Phi, psi and omega in degrees: 000131179263129178269127180259123176275142175208162181268147173216170178245124177234124182053046179061022179236132178283124181230153178259137180197194179207158179273130179221107179051042178087000178251142174267108185266124177246345177239099185286355181271357177241153178293164181297337176275354179066015181265340187232147169280140181226163171275112185296336177291316182282313185291316187244349181077025180281152175265172184302320180295319179295318180298313180297318181296315178297316180299313183288310186288333179261009178051048181281337178055034176272146171282107188293349175278338181294328184296337182295340180270358182264137175274182185298325185272352181085175180224000000 
C-alpha cells in the first residue's frame, strides 16, 4: 500500500500529512492515539523520503535515525 502525502490547514497553518484509518497524521513518529513513539516504516509503511519530508516540513526536529530502534508498539 502506498501512502500519499498531502497538505492541509490546521489552525491556519499549512501542514503535511497523510490519512491513516480516518486520522490525519502529521507526526509519523507517534501512534495514531498519540500516546506512543513508533517506527513510521513499520507502523504506517512510510519510506525514508516520506519520513524525512514530514520531519522537515512540519518542523518536528526528530532525529530520523532514532525511529529505527522503536518496535511497532513503541516504548
